[in-house]
C-alpha positions in Angstrom: 18.2 16.0 -0.3 15.4 16.3 -3.4 14.0 13.6 -5.4 12.5 15.0 -9.2 8.7 13.9 -9.4 9.1 14.7 -12.9 6.8 17.3 -12.8 7.3 20.7 -11.2 10.0 21.6 -9.0 11.8 18.8 -7.1 10.6 17.5 -4.1 12.2 17.9 -0.8 13.5 14.8 1.3 14.4 15.2 4.7 15.8 13.0 7.5 14.7 12.6 11.0 15.7 10.8 13.7 12.6 9.2 15.9 12.2 7.3 19.2 11.1 3.7 17.9 10.2 2.0 14.4 7.8 -0.9 15.3 4.3 0.1 16.3 1.6 -2.4 17.9 -1.0 -2.3 15.7 -4.6 -1.3 16.5 -8.2 -1.4 14.3 -8.0 -2.7 11.2 -4.6 -3.9 10.8 -4.7 -5.5 14.4 -8.5 -7.0 13.4 -6.4 -8.5 10.5 -3.7 -10.4 12.3 -0.5 -8.2 12.4 1.0 -7.7 15.7 3.5 -4.2 14.4 3.6 -1.6 11.7 6.5 -0.6 10.5 6.5 3.0 8.7 9.8 4.0 7.4 8.8 7.9 6.7 6.1 10.3 7.2 4.3 12.1 4.1 4.4 10.1 1.1 5.6 11.4 -2.3 3.3 9.3 -4.5 0.5 11.9 -3.0 -2.7 10.0 -4.4 -5.6 12.2 -4.1 -7.5 9.6 -2.1 -5.3 8.6 0.3 -6.7 8.6 3.9 -3.8 8.6 5.9 -3.9 12.6 5.9 -7.2 12.8 7.1 -5.9 11.2 10.4 -3.8 14.1 11.2 -2.1 13.2 14.5 -4.0 10.0 15.1 -1.6 8.8 12.2 1.7 10.4 13.6 1.4 13.5 11.2 2.3 17.0 11.9 0.2 19.7 10.3 2.2 20.8 7.8 2.9 17.2 6.6 -1.5 16.8 6.2 -1.5 19.9 4.8 1.1 19.2 2.0 0.3 15.7 1.6 2.4 14.5 -1.2 4.9 17.7 -1.6 7.5 16.1 0.5 8.8 13.0 2.8 10.7 12.8 6.0 12.5 9.5 6.0 13.2 8.1 9.6 17.3 8.1 9.5 17.5 6.0 12.7 14.9 3.5 10.8 17.8 0.5 10.6 19.2 0.5 13.7 16.0 0.5 15.7 14.7 -2.4 13.5 17.4 -4.6 14.4 16.8 -4.0 18.2 13.3 -4.2 18.3 12.4 -7.3 16.1 11.4 -10.5 17.5 10.9 -14.0 16.3 6.6 -13.8 16.8 6.2 -10.6 14.9 3.7 -10.4 12.1 4.5 -7.0 10.6 2.5 -4.7 8.0 4.7 -2.3 6.1 3.2 0.2 5.8 -0.3 1.4 6.8 1.3 5.2 6.6 3.0 5.4 3.4 4.4 3.6 0.7 7.6 2.2 1.4 8.6 2.1 -2.4 7.4 6.0 -2.9 9.0 7.8 -5.4 11.7 9.6 -3.2 12.6 5.8 -2.1 14.5 5.7 -5.2 16.9 8.2 -4.0 16.8 7.6 -0.5 17.4 3.9 -0.8 15.9 3.2 3.0 14.2 -0.4 2.3 17.9 -2.3 1.4 19.1 -1.2 4.8 15.9 -2.3 6.6 15.6 -5.6 4.8 19.4 -6.2 6.2 17.8 -5.9 9.5 15.3 -8.3 8.6 17.4 -10.5 7.4 19.6 -10.8 10.4 16.8 -11.1 12.6 13.4 -12.4 10.9 9.8 -12.4 12.6 7.1 -14.5 12.1 5.5 -12.9 9.1 6.6 -9.8 7.0 4.3 -7.9 4.8 5.3 -5.4 1.9 2.0 -2.9 0.6 3.3 -1.4 -2.4 2.1 -0.1 -5.6 5.5 0.5 -7.2 7.5 -1.4 -9.6 10.5 0.1 -7.7 10.4 -3.0 -5.3 11.8 -5.2 -8.4 14.8 -3.4 -7.4 15.3 -5.7 -3.8 13.8 -8.7 -5.4 17.4 -10.6 -4.4 16.8 -9.0 -0.9 13.3 -10.5 -0.7 14.6 -14.0 -2.0 17.1 -14.1 0.9 14.3 -12.9 3.6 11.7 -15.4 2.0 14.3 -18.4 2.8 14.0 -17.1 6.8 10.7 -16.5 7.2 7.1 -16.1 5.5 7.6 -12.8 3.2 4.3 -11.7 1.5 3.7 -8.8 -1.0 0.5 -6.9 -1.2 0.6 -5.1 -4.8 -2.0 -2.4 -5.5 -4.0 -2.7 -8.6 -6.6 0.0 -8.7 -8.2 0.4 -11.9 -8.0 -1.4 -15.5 -8.6 2.3 -17.1 -5.6 4.7 -17.7 -7.2 7.8 -18.1 -8.7 7.1 -14.7 -5.4 6.3 -12.7 -4.0 9.8 -14.1 -6.7 11.6 -12.5 -6.7 10.2 -9.2 -3.1 9.2 -8.9 -1.1 11.1 -11.5 2.4 10.1 -10.0 1.7 6.6 -10.2 2.5 4.1 -12.3 0.8 2.2 -15.2 -1.5 -0.8 -14.6 0.6 -2.6 -17.3 4.1 -1.3 -15.3 2.7 -2.7 -12.3 1.8 -6.4 -13.5 5.0 -6.6 -14.6 6.4 -6.1 -11.3 4.0 -8.4 -10.1 5.1 -11.2 -12.4 8.7 -10.5 -11.7 8.1 -10.8 -7.7 5.9 -14.3 -8.7 8.5 -15.4 -10.9 11.3 -14.9 -8.2 9.2 -17.2 -5.9 7.7 -14.0 -3.8 4.4 -14.6 -2.6 2.2 -11.8 -4.2 -1.4 -10.8 -3.9 -3.4 -8.6 -6.0 -4.7 -6.0 -4.0 -7.5 -4.1 -5.4 -7.5 -0.9 -3.6 -8.9 1.3 -3.4 -11.1 0.3 -6.2 -11.2 3.2 -8.6 -13.4 3.7 -11.3 -13.0 0.7 -13.4 -14.5 -2.6 -15.8 -15.0 -4.6 -12.4 -14.9 -7.8 -14.3 -12.1 -7.4 -16.5 -9.9 -5.8 -13.1 -10.7 -9.0 -11.4 -9.6 -11.6 -14.3 -6.2 -9.3 -14.7 -5.3 -9.8 -10.8 -6.1 -13.5 -11.2 -4.0 -13.8 -14.5 -1.5 -12.1 -12.5 -0.9 -13.7 -9.2 -2.0 -17.5 -7.7 -3.3 -16.6 -4.8 -6.6 -15.0 -3.2 -8.0 -11.2 -4.6 -8.2 -8.4 -1.9 -10.2 -5.7 -2.2 -11.0 -2.2 -0.5 -13.3 0.4 -2.0 -13.2 4.3 -1.2 -13.4 4.9 2.5 -16.5 6.6 3.2 -17.6 8.4 6.3 -21.3 6.9 5.3 -19.9 3.7 5.8 -17.2 4.4 8.4 -18.4 5.9 11.4 -14.6 6.7 12.8 -11.4 6.1 11.4 -9.5 7.3 8.3 -11.7 8.6 5.4 -10.6 9.2 1.8 -9.1 12.8 1.4 -11.7 15.4 -0.4 -9.5 16.1 -3.5 -10.8 12.6 -4.7 -14.3 13.5 -3.8 -13.8 16.4 -5.8 -12.3 14.4 -8.5 -15.5 12.2 -9.1 -17.7 14.9 -8.8 -16.1 16.5 -11.8 -15.6 13.2 -13.5 -19.0 11.8 -13.2 -17.9 9.1 -10.6 -20.0 10.3 -7.5 -21.2 6.4 -7.2 -18.0 5.1 -6.9 -18.6 6.8 -3.2 -21.8 5.3 -2.5 -21.3 2.2 -0.1 -24.5 0.1 -2.0 -22.7 0.9 -5.2 -19.4 -0.2 -3.9 -21.3 -3.5 -2.7 -22.2 -4.0 -5.8 -18.8 -3.6 -7.7 -17.4 -5.6 -5.4 -19.7 -8.6 -5.7 -19.0 -8.3 -9.5 -15.2 -8.9 -8.5 -16.0 -11.6 -6.0 -18.3 -13.6 -8.5 -15.3 -13.4 -11.2 -12.9 -14.4 -8.7 -14.8 -17.2 -7.0 -15.5 -18.8 -10.6 -11.6 -19.4 -10.9 -12.1 -21.3 -7.6 -10.2 -18.9 -5.4 -11.5 -16.0 -2.8 -12.2 -12.6 -2.7 -13.0 -10.3 0.3 -12.5 -6.8 1.6 -11.7 -5.8 4.9 -9.8 -7.6 7.9 -10.9 -10.9 6.1 -8.8 -10.1 3.3 -6.1 -8.5 4.9 -5.7 -11.2 7.4 -4.7 -13.3 4.3 -1.3 -11.4 4.3 -0.9 -12.4 7.9 -0.7 -16.0 7.3 
């Protein structure tokens, strides 16, 4: 199968059977309170320049051609729905997903998520959180609503910048902010508990982006800046491709921990003035596990 990204040649979509689909969490996600992660595929056809996943290499469950050709194809785990049906337990707190956007562009053709929702509806866990930046999630709104009637469902929707010229250079295959805000409104109107997640925080007007997040949702606001080695002694970091883009366009300071802290502080001031909370790191992501 192939998926036409809209530019260049169609991207291949592969299928492969795997031995397991729910992975016990560790590190950041475990600290936030999630017990398991659910990754329906390997490699993401959004191919965002900043994505930390390919920097994890084998530790992210990737093969060499996947981290070297990040975004150029994806491999869906064809037996994921059957495995999930067997692995689900009532006490699980599941994050879907830390390693691939479950609504990556290729999902429009493959339609893996409805099959996974069918298993979740039959055997609901304690919490299921969907992390995405894709308006495609609205396709499955009725399934989300059905699942929300059985368990705690959260959608964490990524809003990265209020400047479309910035979006185009860092995440050219992602939808515009306006399209994302429309999707968030549809989720909210459908009764789905939806969080605005400012992650990663790309060059932006911090106050304006924070206000848009407040207008879009009724919940606390999450943030996460670029992952830089100077601020993170171990684990995944921002891809060199994004750092090169930042140097070319004069955005180098957005990678500096001190500057990142000041930007986060400006966002926090706007959010807290509204009576809501703003945080980054495990504290913020713990709200998605509750």
